[in-house]
C-alpha positions as CSV (number, residue, x, y, z in Angstrom):
1,X,-128.3,35.6,-43.5
2,X,-130.0,37.5,-46.3
3,X,-126.6,38.5,-47.7
4,X,-125.6,34.8,-47.7
5,X,-128.5,33.9,-50.0
6,X,-127.9,36.9,-52.3
7,X,-124.3,35.9,-52.7
8,X,-125.2,32.3,-53.4
9,X,-127.7,33.5,-56.1
10,X,-125.0,35.7,-57.6
11,X,-122.5,32.8,-57.7
12,X,-125.0,30.7,-59.6
13,X,-125.8,33.5,-62.0
14,X,-129.4,33.7,-60.9
15,X,-131.3,37.0,-61.3
16,X,-133.3,37.4,-58.1
17,X,-135.6,40.2,-57.0
18,X,-135.1,40.5,-53.2
19,X,-137.7,42.1,-51.0
20,X,-137.3,42.9,-47.3
21,X,-140.7,43.5,-45.9
22,X,-142.1,45.2,-42.8
23,X,-144.4,42.2,-42.2
24,X,-143.3,38.7,-41.4
25,X,-143.0,36.2,-44.2
26,X,-142.4,33.0,-42.1
27,X,-145.4,31.2,-43.5
28,X,-146.6,30.7,-47.1
29,X,-149.8,32.7,-46.4
30,X,-147.8,35.6,-44.8
31,X,-145.3,35.6,-47.7
32,X,-148.1,35.5,-50.4
33,X,-150.0,38.4,-48.7
34,X,-146.8,40.4,-48.3
35,X,-145.7,40.2,-52.0
36,X,-149.2,40.1,-53.5
37,X,-149.3,36.7,-55.1
38,X,-151.2,33.4,-54.6
39,X,-149.8,30.9,-52.1
40,X,-149.0,28.5,-55.0
41,X,-146.2,30.8,-56.1
42,X,-144.5,30.7,-52.7
43,X,-141.6,28.2,-52.7
44,X,-141.5,27.0,-49.1
45,X,-138.3,25.2,-48.0
46,X,-138.7,22.6,-45.3
47,X,-135.9,20.6,-43.9
48,X,-136.3,16.8,-43.5
49,X,-133.9,14.2,-42.2
50,X,-133.7,11.2,-44.6
51,X,-131.8,8.2,-43.3
52,X,-130.0,10.5,-40.9
53,X,-129.0,13.2,-43.4
54,X,-130.7,16.6,-43.9
55,X,-132.4,17.5,-47.1
56,X,-134.2,20.7,-48.1
57,X,-137.5,20.0,-49.8
58,X,-139.0,22.9,-51.7
59,X,-142.7,22.8,-52.4
60,X,-145.5,25.2,-53.4
61,X,-147.1,27.1,-50.5
62,X,-150.4,25.6,-51.7
63,X,-149.2,22.0,-51.0
64,X,-147.8,19.9,-48.2
65,X,-145.0,17.4,-48.6
66,X,-145.6,13.7,-48.6
67,X,-142.8,12.1,-46.7
68,X,-143.2,8.8,-48.6
69,X,-142.4,10.7,-51.8
70,X,-139.2,11.9,-50.2
71,X,-138.3,8.3,-49.5
72,X,-139.1,7.3,-53.1
73,X,-137.1,10.2,-54.5
74,X,-134.0,9.7,-52.3
75,X,-134.3,5.9,-52.1
76,X,-134.3,6.1,-48.3
77,X,-136.1,4.1,-45.7
78,X,-136.8,6.6,-42.9
79,X,-137.7,10.3,-43.2
80,X,-138.9,12.8,-40.6
81,X,-139.2,16.6,-40.4
82,X,-136.2,18.2,-38.8
83,X,-136.4,19.8,-35.4
84,X,-135.8,23.6,-35.2
85,X,-132.3,22.9,-33.8
86,X,-131.5,20.5,-36.7
87,X,-132.7,23.0,-39.3
88,X,-130.4,25.7,-37.9
89,X,-127.5,23.3,-37.6
90,X,-127.9,22.0,-41.1
91,X,-128.7,25.2,-43.0
92,X,-127.7,28.1,-40.8
93,X,-131.3,29.4,-41.0
94,X,-134.1,29.4,-38.6
95,X,-137.5,27.9,-39.5
96,X,-139.5,30.5,-41.4
97,X,-136.3,31.8,-43.2
98,X,-134.9,28.6,-44.8
99,X,-133.8,29.3,-48.3
100,X,-133.2,26.9,-51.1
101,X,-129.8,28.6,-51.5
102,X,-126.9,29.6,-49.2
103,X,-126.2,26.3,-47.5
104,X,-124.6,22.9,-48.3
105,X,-127.6,20.8,-47.8
106,X,-129.0,18.8,-50.9
107,X,-132.1,20.4,-52.3
108,X,-135.1,18.6,-53.8
109,X,-137.8,20.6,-55.6
110,X,-141.4,19.4,-56.1
111,X,-142.1,19.1,-59.8
112,X,-145.5,20.8,-59.4
113,X,-143.7,24.1,-58.5
114,X,-142.4,24.2,-62.1
115,X,-145.9,25.0,-63.2
116,X,-145.0,28.6,-62.3
117,X,-142.4,30.6,-64.2
118,X,-141.4,32.7,-61.2
119,X,-141.7,32.0,-57.5
120,X,-140.9,33.7,-54.2
121,X,-138.7,31.9,-51.7
122,X,-137.3,32.8,-48.2
123,X,-134.1,34.8,-48.2
124,X,-132.6,33.7,-45.0
125,X,-134.8,35.4,-42.4
126,X,-138.4,35.8,-41.5
127,X,-138.9,39.1,-43.3
128,X,-137.0,38.7,-46.6
129,X,-138.0,36.9,-49.8
130,X,-136.7,36.7,-53.3
131,X,-138.4,36.1,-56.6
132,X,-136.6,33.8,-59.1
133,X,-137.2,31.7,-62.2
134,X,-137.9,28.3,-60.6
135,X,-136.5,26.4,-63.6
136,X,-133.2,28.3,-63.5
137,X,-133.0,27.8,-59.7
138,X,-133.4,24.1,-60.1
139,X,-131.0,23.8,-63.0
140,X,-128.2,26.1,-61.7
141,X,-128.4,24.8,-58.1
142,X,-128.3,21.2,-59.1
143,X,-131.5,20.5,-57.2
144,X,-133.3,17.3,-58.0
145,X,-136.9,17.9,-59.4
146,X,-139.3,15.1,-58.3
147,X,-142.8,14.7,-57.1
148,X,-143.0,15.7,-53.4
149,X,-146.5,17.1,-52.9
150,X,-149.1,15.0,-51.2
151,X,-151.8,14.2,-53.7
152,X,-154.7,14.5,-51.3
153,X,-153.9,17.7,-49.4
154,X,-153.5,21.0,-51.3
155,X,-153.2,23.1,-48.1
156,X,-149.9,24.4,-46.9
157,X,-148.3,23.2,-43.7
158,X,-145.1,24.5,-42.1
């Protein structure tokens, strides 16, 4: 799956720094520790189901996603976090390795993540990450950039 993400980045003309690590990177805390950055620079990708359709929501590892904000951004009435089986079916990735690239699911990026120039994101498995310019990622991937983070809870979940 790592190669799928690398090829997707190449097709978009993104310059990514890929790291495959000996330690797991399935959580924002693990990824931050492995690459030596703060959790806020980890771009965690979480799959939600919005009015029956999957969407990949990308938020800082220091935040959690507010489902109501997903509804506002996508003009939907119902949203829930996808099950592990739904995540794999929609993206081809397992939870802990979901990338913002390398699948056909729409991507929504939290605007707060753009406070950082470069971020680290999952690269298709639980031990690989890639560093990328978040603005270039948003622009070249066609991702929507909207407020997604919960205002009252800066801790990471998922």
